[in-house]
N, C-alpha and C positions, 0 to 999 in steps of 0.2 A: 323286644318287639321287632317286627319285620321292618327292614329298611327300604325295601322296594315293594310298592303297593300298586296293584292294577285294579282299577275300578271299571266294572263292566255294567253299563246302563242298558238293560235289556228291553226297555220300553219300545214298542214298535213305532211310536209316533215321536218325531224329533222335536216337537214343540217344547221349548224350555220352560213353559209354564206348568208342566206336569210335576207332581210330587217326586217322582223318581229322579227327574233332572235336578230338582232342588236338593234332594238327598245326596246325590252324587257330587254336586258342587260343594255342599257343606262338608262332606267327608274329605274331599280333595283339599279344600282350604285348611281344614284342621290338620290333616296329615302333613301337608306342605309346611304349615306353621310349626309343626313338631320336628321339622328337619328331615322328613322322609322324602324319598324320590317317588313321584306319583306319575303314573300313566293312566290314560282313560281310553275306553272303547265305548262308543255310542252305537249300539247295534243298528238303530234306525238309519244311521248315516252310512253304513257299509253298503257298497254297491259291488255286486258280483253276479255272474251268470248262474242260473239254476242248473242242477245236474239233470240231464235228460235221459241218461241211460245208465244201466248197471256198470257198463264198461268205463264210463267217465268217472264213476265213483271209485272203481277198483284200480284204474291205471292212470287217471288224470292227475295233473299236478294242481295244487291249490292255487286259485287266483291270488294276485298280490295282496288284496285286502285281508284275505283269510290267512295267508302266510304271515303277514305282519301281525295279525292277532295271535297266531300261534307263537310267534317269537316273543310277543309281549307276555303271554302266559308263562312261557319258559323262563323269562327274565324275572318274574315276580316271586317274592317270598310270601306274599299275602294277596289273596284274591277277594274282592268285594263284589258280590253279584247283587244287583238291584233290578227288580222286575215287578210289574204290577201283579 
């Protein structure tokens, strides 16, 4: 089984009362309990500027939160995507 797990909670509302948040938390607890390294991304909590032009998309560098998410995805052996 994968030793490095990234859990991405894609719910747009950061309220921890949502089922997606509970599912992400339960998965993280179980994986950690099984000795796995776990990282999480809560999409609703990411703050980054929107792309306004095609040139920004083609030549711009990713803002720090996006670059960190990309690094976490590269780090992971296993991705868990949770969304409504």
